[in-house]
ChimeraX commands (.cxc) that place a marker at each C-alpha (Angstrom):
marker #1 position -183.18,44.91,-10.54 radius 0.5
marker #1 position -183.86,45.19,-6.84 radius 0.5
marker #1 position -187.42,44.32,-5.87 radius 0.5
marker #1 position -188.59,44.02,-9.49 radius 0.5
marker #1 position -190.81,46.50,-11.24 radius 0.5
marker #1 position -194.40,47.15,-10.27 radius 0.5
marker #1 position -196.68,48.48,-13.01 radius 0.5
marker #1 position -199.32,49.53,-10.50 radius 0.5
marker #1 position -197.00,52.30,-9.32 radius 0.5
marker #1 position -196.28,53.44,-12.87 radius 0.5
marker #1 position -198.12,56.63,-13.79 radius 0.5
marker #1 position -200.75,56.35,-16.51 radius 0.5
marker #1 position -200.03,58.30,-19.72 radius 0.5
marker #1 position -201.99,61.56,-19.73 radius 0.5
marker #1 position -203.76,62.67,-22.91 radius 0.5
marker #1 position -203.57,66.45,-23.32 radius 0.5
marker #1 position -205.30,66.69,-26.69 radius 0.5
marker #1 position -202.21,66.18,-28.87 radius 0.5
marker #1 position -200.66,63.05,-30.40 radius 0.5
marker #1 position -203.75,60.88,-29.89 radius 0.5
marker #1 position -202.33,57.91,-31.84 radius 0.5
marker #1 position -199.24,57.75,-29.63 radius 0.5
marker #1 position -201.32,58.10,-26.46 radius 0.5
marker #1 position -203.63,55.25,-27.55 radius 0.5
marker #1 position -200.71,52.85,-27.90 radius 0.5
marker #1 position -199.26,53.90,-24.56 radius 0.5
marker #1 position -202.63,53.69,-22.80 radius 0.5
marker #1 position -203.49,50.28,-24.21 radius 0.5
marker #1 position -200.09,48.96,-23.14 radius 0.5
marker #1 position -200.53,50.48,-19.68 radius 0.5
marker #1 position -203.96,48.88,-19.22 radius 0.5
marker #1 position -202.75,45.52,-20.53 radius 0.5
marker #1 position -199.87,45.60,-18.04 radius 0.5
marker #1 position -202.38,46.10,-15.23 radius 0.5
marker #1 position -204.66,43.39,-16.69 radius 0.5
marker #1 position -207.39,46.01,-17.17 radius 0.5
marker #1 position -207.66,46.19,-20.94 radius 0.5
marker #1 position -210.84,44.08,-21.02 radius 0.5
marker #1 position -212.41,46.42,-18.47 radius 0.5
marker #1 position -212.36,49.30,-20.97 radius 0.5
marker #1 position -215.94,48.54,-21.98 radius 0.5
marker #1 position -217.04,48.66,-18.33 radius 0.5
marker #1 position -217.46,51.57,-15.93 radius 0.5
marker #1 position -213.97,50.90,-14.58 radius 0.5
marker #1 position -212.62,51.70,-18.04 radius 0.5
marker #1 position -214.52,54.98,-18.08 radius 0.5
marker #1 position -213.06,55.94,-14.71 radius 0.5
marker #1 position -209.55,55.12,-15.91 radius 0.5
marker #1 position -210.00,57.24,-19.02 radius 0.5
marker #1 position -211.37,60.19,-17.06 radius 0.5
marker #1 position -208.36,59.96,-14.74 radius 0.5
marker #1 position -205.78,60.20,-17.51 radius 0.5
marker #1 position -206.93,63.18,-19.54 radius 0.5
marker #1 position -206.13,66.82,-18.99 radius 0.5
marker #1 position -208.87,69.11,-17.56 radius 0.5
marker #1 position -209.37,70.64,-21.02 radius 0.5
marker #1 position -210.02,67.22,-22.60 radius 0.5
marker #1 position -212.17,66.13,-19.64 radius 0.5
marker #1 position -214.63,68.98,-20.17 radius 0.5
marker #1 position -215.11,67.79,-23.77 radius 0.5
marker #1 position -215.78,64.14,-22.85 radius 0.5
marker #1 position -217.43,64.29,-19.42 radius 0.5
marker #1 position -220.96,63.83,-20.77 radius 0.5
marker #1 position -220.11,60.66,-22.73 radius 0.5
marker #1 position -221.62,57.54,-21.19 radius 0.5
marker #1 position -219.25,54.71,-22.10 radius 0.5
marker #1 position -215.54,54.07,-22.40 radius 0.5
marker #1 position -216.08,53.29,-26.07 radius 0.5
marker #1 position -217.67,56.71,-26.69 radius 0.5
marker #1 position -214.82,58.39,-24.84 radius 0.5
marker link #1:1,2 radius 0.2
marker link #1:2,3 radius 0.2
marker link #1:3,4 radius 0.2
marker link #1:4,5 radius 0.2
marker link #1:5,6 radius 0.2
marker link #1:6,7 radius 0.2
marker link #1:7,8 radius 0.2
marker link #1:8,9 radius 0.2
marker link #1:9,10 radius 0.2
marker link #1:10,11 radius 0.2
marker link #1:11,12 radius 0.2
marker link #1:12,13 radius 0.2
marker link #1:13,14 radius 0.2
marker link #1:14,15 radius 0.2
marker link #1:15,16 radius 0.2
marker link #1:16,17 radius 0.2
marker link #1:17,18 radius 0.2
marker link #1:18,19 radius 0.2
marker link #1:19,20 radius 0.2
marker link #1:20,21 radius 0.2
marker link #1:21,22 radius 0.2
marker link #1:22,23 radius 0.2
marker link #1:23,24 radius 0.2
marker link #1:24,25 radius 0.2
marker link #1:25,26 radius 0.2
marker link #1:26,27 radius 0.2
marker link #1:27,28 radius 0.2
marker link #1:28,29 radius 0.2
marker link #1:29,30 radius 0.2
marker link #1:30,31 radius 0.2
marker link #1:31,32 radius 0.2
marker link #1:32,33 radius 0.2
marker link #1:33,34 radius 0.2
marker link #1:34,35 radius 0.2
marker link #1:35,36 radius 0.2
marker link #1:36,37 radius 0.2
marker link #1:37,38 radius 0.2
marker link #1:38,39 radius 0.2
marker link #1:39,40 radius 0.2
marker link #1:40,41 radius 0.2
marker link #1:41,42 radius 0.2
marker link #1:42,43 radius 0.2
marker link #1:43,44 radius 0.2
marker link #1:44,45 radius 0.2
marker link #1:45,46 radius 0.2
marker link #1:46,47 radius 0.2
marker link #1:47,48 radius 0.2
marker link #1:48,49 radius 0.2
marker link #1:49,50 radius 0.2
marker link #1:50,51 radius 0.2
marker link #1:51,52 radius 0.2
marker link #1:52,53 radius 0.2
marker link #1:53,54 radius 0.2
marker link #1:54,55 radius 0.2
marker link #1:55,56 radius 0.2
marker link #1:56,57 radius 0.2
marker link #1:57,58 radius 0.2
marker link #1:58,59 radius 0.2
marker link #1:59,60 radius 0.2
marker link #1:60,61 radius 0.2
marker link #1:61,62 radius 0.2
marker link #1:62,63 radius 0.2
marker link #1:63,64 radius 0.2
marker link #1:64,65 radius 0.2
marker link #1:65,66 radius 0.2
marker link #1:66,67 radius 0.2
marker link #1:67,68 radius 0.2
marker link #1:68,69 radius 0.2
marker link #1:69,70 radius 0.2
view
């Protein structure tokens, strides 16, 4: 593989409201690959979650205060 793979350029899985269980596994794996999984409880985790949901889902979760609530 030329140049190796770089997870930081890999697109985060987007949650569109369907197949939540599959998205959770993909998202956890994505965050672990970026060494961000432990940040889920912090504001950084909230920002990551807001970035990877569809606009329809975002409007339902935008008032939640923590990554855990989201």
